[in-house]
N, C-alpha and C positions, 0 to 999 in steps of 0.2 A: 896793421892795427891786432893788438893784440885778442885772444881767444875771449876775455873778459870783457872790452870793451864790443864785441860780433855780439855776445850772448843778450847782453845790456841795450846798444843797437836792436836785436833784433826782435826784446820784450816792446823797447820803448816803443819801436814802427807797430806793435802787434795790434789786434786788435780790444784786447783786455786791459786795465787799465792796470798802473804798477803801482801797484802798496808798499813804501820805503822803508817802514823805521828807520827816524836816527839810531846813530848809537851814538858811543863816544872811548870803548875800548871793543880788545877781543870778545871779553865774556859777552859781553851782550849781542855781539855781534850773533855769535854760538846759542846762545835765548831766541834770536831769532830763526836761527838758522832751523832750528827747534818746535820752534808756532809753525813754519812749513813758510816764513818770508821767503819770496826765490833772490829777491836781495833788498841791502840798507846802501843809508848814507847817512856821509858824514862831514862834517863842515869845519872848518878851521876855525871860528871862531867857537863855532858848538862845543866843540869836544877841549878848548881853554875855559871857557864857562862853568862848562860843570868839573872843568880838573879844582877851579877856585875855585867853583862851592860845597865840592864835594872832599878837598880838604882839608875846609875845615870841619866837617862832619866826621870827618876820616875814613870814609865809607870806601872809597877807591881800594879797587882791588890790585895796579897799576898807577899808581901816585905820579910818573910821570908821562904828561900824552905826546913829548916827541914818538914819534916810530909808529902811534894808536895804529893809523890807517894800516902801515908794512904787520904788522902785530893779525888786524883785523883780515889781509887778504890768507897768512900765513896758516893763519887758527878757523879758515872756515875750508867746508865744501864748494863749494861755490866756484 
């Protein structure tokens, strides 16, 4: 089990409620981190849906969702 997985498991097994906002790119993960959240979550469906929605209004900072989870981990400090 990775260190990241161990830390998440410890949070989930702890006495406090774990609040994890949905993110679909690394930019949002950094915002959540700066706001004080200790973890985030993302889903393939949610990420793909937001990619399609945001493509319509062209507001995405990273238009391709493939690799979004990898970028979230690489660019965050968790």
